[in-house]
Each structure stands twice: as C-alpha cells, then as structure tokens.
N, C-alpha and C positions, 0 to 999 in steps of 0.2 A: 522642277516640279513634274511629277508623273501622275498619270491617271491610270487606273487599272480596269481590265475587263474580266469579270468573273465568269466561270463556266459551270457553276453548280445548277441544280435543277430549278431552283427558285429564281435565279438571277442570270439565266443563260444569256450571254452576249449583251448584257446591259452595260451601259457606259455610266460611270460615276465621276462626276466633275466636282471640284472643290468650290462650290458656289452656295450662296444663300438666296433663294428666290424671295422677291419682295412683291412683285406683281406677276401673276401667272394665270391669265385668263383672257377671254375675248381675243382681240387682235394685238395685244401688247404683252410683252414680257420684260421684266426688270429684275436683275439680280446684282448682288454685290460680291466681290471677291478680292483676292490679292491683286493690286493694281498692275503688277507685272504680268499677270495672266489675263488681264481684261480683254485685250485684242484677240489673243489666241482662243479663249473660250467663246467669245462672241462669234468669231468666224466659224468655229466648230458648230455652234448652235445653229447659225444661219444655213450652213451646209446640210446639217441634219434635217432642218425644216424642209428644204427643197427635196431631199431624198424621200422623206415620208410623204410629202405631197404627191410626188410622182408615183409612189406606190398606190395611191388612191386615184390615179389618172388625172391629177391636177397639175397644171403648169404654174406653180406659185413660187414666189421668192419674197424676200423681206429685206428691210434696211435697218441699220442700227447706228446708234451714237454711243460712244464710250467716253465717259468723263473720268479722268485719272487725277484724283485729288488726295490730299492728306487725310488720314483716317479720322482726325478730329474735326474735319471741316463739316459745317452744317449740312445735313443730309438733304434737306429740301432744296438748297441751292445747287448741290451736285446733281440732284434728280432733274431739276429744271435745265441744267446745262446738257445733260444727256438727251433730254427731249429736243432741245434746240439743235443739237448735233444730228439727231435722227432726222429732223426736218430738213437739214442741209443735205443729208444723204438721199432723202426721197426726192428733193428738188433736182439734185444732180442726175438721178436715175431717170426722172421724167424728161429732162431736157436732153440728155445724151444717149439714153438707152430706152426709148419708148417701147421697144419690144419686150422689155422686162429684164430681169436679172437683179441680183442683190447689190447693195452699195453700203459703204461704211465710212464713218467720219469719227474723229476722236480729237480730244484736247487734253494736254498735260499741263499741270501747273504745280509747282513746288510751294507756292504761296497761296494767296487768296484770289478770288475772282473779283475784279475791281470794276467790271463793266459788262455790258452785253457782249455776246460772242463776236459779232461782226466788228465792232470797234476795237475789241481786244486783238483780234487777228490783224486788223489793219495796222495797228501799232507794232505788233510783234513780228509779223511775217512779210509785210510789204516793204520792199526796199527800192532804191532808185533803179536797180537793174531789172527788177521784176518781182515775182511772187516766190517766196522761199518754199512754200508748201505745195504739195500736190493734192492734198485732201480737198473734197471727198474722193474716194476711189471706188472702182468697180470690183465686185467679187468674182464675177464670171469671166471677164475678159482676160485673155492670156497674151503675154508678149507685148503689151502696150504700156506706156509710161504710167498712166493714171489707173493702176490696178493694184489690188492688195498683193497679188503674186509678185509684182515687181518690187513693191515696198519690202515685202518679206525677204525676197532674194537679196536685195541690197543691204538690208539690216543684218542678215546672216553673214554676208561678206565682211562687213565692218566688224561684227562681233568676233569672227574667226581670225581675220587677217590683221586687225588693228587692236587686238586684245591687249597688247603691251605698249600701245601707242596712244594712250588717252590724251596726252598733251598735243600730239599731232592732230587728233580728231577735233579737239577744241580749236586748234589753230585753223583747221579747215572750215569749221562752222563760222568762225570769225571772218575768214576770208570771203566766204559766200555772202555774208551780210554786207561786206564792203563792195563786192562786185567783181566783174571780170578781171580788172587789173590786179586786184589783191589775190585772186585765185592764180593768176599767172605767176605772181611772186612766190606764192606757196608752192606751186609746181617746180619753180626754179630751185628753191631751197631744199625741198624734201623729196620730190618725185623724180625730176629729170636727171639728178646726179647718178642714178642707177647704182647706188651702193647697196650693200647686203641688207641694210636696215631700212631701205627706202620703202615706204608703204605703197601698196598698189591700189589705185582707184578703180573700182569695178566699172565696167562699161554699162551704159544705160540702154534699155531696149530701144532699138531703132536708130542708134547712133554708134558709129565706130569710135574707138578710143581717141583717135586724133581729133575728130570733129567735136566730140564732147569736151575734150580738154581745152580746145580753143574757145568754146562758147559754153560756159557753165549755166547759162540761162537760155536754152534754145527755144524755138517756137514749137510747142507741142500741140499741134492742131489749133483749134479755136476754143479751148476749154475755159479760158479765163481772161480777165483784163487786169493788168497787161498780159499779153500773150506769152511773154518770156517767163517760163516757170522752171524753178530749180528742181532737179531730179534727186538731189542727194540729201537735202536738209532734213526731211522727214526721217530717213533711215539713220542719219547721224544722231538725231534727237532720241530715237528709239533704242539705239544700241545698248544703253545702260538701263533701260526701264522695260524692255520687252522680253518676255520669256516664252519660247515656243513649247508646245506640248510634246512630250515624249511618251509614246504609247508603250505600255508594258502589259503583257498578258500573264495572269497568275492563275494557277490551278488550285481551287479550293478543295 
C-alpha cells in the first residue's frame, strides 16, 4: 500500500492516508482502515501529532490502541477493545516513561473476542517460560527491547529473510510457546546446521546473538511479571499481517 504527497497549489505537501475517520475531535481520534495498515497509520498519526504540537511550542505526545479484527465483526466491540488497548498504552507510559512520549498497544484476532483483554492475553501469551509478548511498547525510545522501532525492525527482518520459510516461522512460534528447550531443538534442526537454506534469527537490542539464542526469554529490565519476556513472538505474529507505509511523491 502506498500513500502519496501532492504538490499542487491547493494541496501542497498534504498527506493523504487511506482511512475513514469515525471520531475526530476533543482529545480522541478513531479511524478504521485496512487491518494490515493499522499499526503503520497509527504510528504515522502519532508522530505527526507530536511534530505539529512542537510547531506550536508544546511538548505533547499521545497513546493509541489498535484492534485488528475481521471486517464483519461488531464495530462496538472492536471499538471497546481499541479503547482498552489505549488505556494499556497510557498506563505503560505513566509507569515507565513519566517524562512523556507516545506508547502503542495492539491486539490481533482472526476469530471473535471471547473475554476481556487481560484474561485473553493471560491465556494466549503467558506461558511457563514467561510472557510471549512485549506489548505495550514505547514510540519514542530507540534501541530498547520494548519499543515500536524494535518491533518494526524485527518484523521487517522476518518478512524479508523468512519470506519463503513460513513453515519454519510457524515452527519457531510453536517452539517459543513451549519454552527454551523447544527453542534449543529448533535451533539444532534449522539454525545451527549452517546450510544455505538455514534461516537467520535477527539479534535483539541489547543482546548478542549467542546470549539471545541461549535464553529466548531474557530478563528485559523490570517491565512485566514474570520478568522473562520473549522478544520475537510479536514480530513473528506481525510478519503476515503488518504492512509498512511506502512513501511516493507524485507531481500533479
């Protein structure tokens, strides 16, 4: 998906995004779009908000929640989910970044929503070894594990390097669910053999390749309970459902 920047007299340098605004006023904004673009468009919006605020001499940032559901799913429930996710992002920012900065949370479901957000996540992402997800994440922090820049980097790495290895990506997700011993078996079968078709696991910010390979659930500061948080599961989950924005400039 591409968005364009037009350069005619009426729309000079204006950005057009493929969204349909639902709520646009006060301190809330809600829009619907192609689910694959949800995260990219939200991040773009939040960054633009900070830039415009700075132009007015204001140090402002915002948080957001992105609900990715089937198009026929009841809108009211999807809207409530996005609000709950936004609240999670706000809480994360208040606790971990009291000086400010944006934060983002999201949830993807290919079926229905069968419970409230917290118990759904407890069942789907908490395993014996730790927490499979990094969410919520910071928008402003760079080079840290729980940041959107890190999720985006890892997702792009899997999308580019594992594009023809969907079966191995699924096997890696399954191994992460089972824990460190299963990840070690996965590495022995697919990674350590060093063959031409062996996939490459990208390194995680703050960990060298050897250390991360030995412990797929490292202690990433004191962000969550349990402390052991998996750095790869979010990116593996997003590799088939996340689409980055590609900027194209057109002359009208």
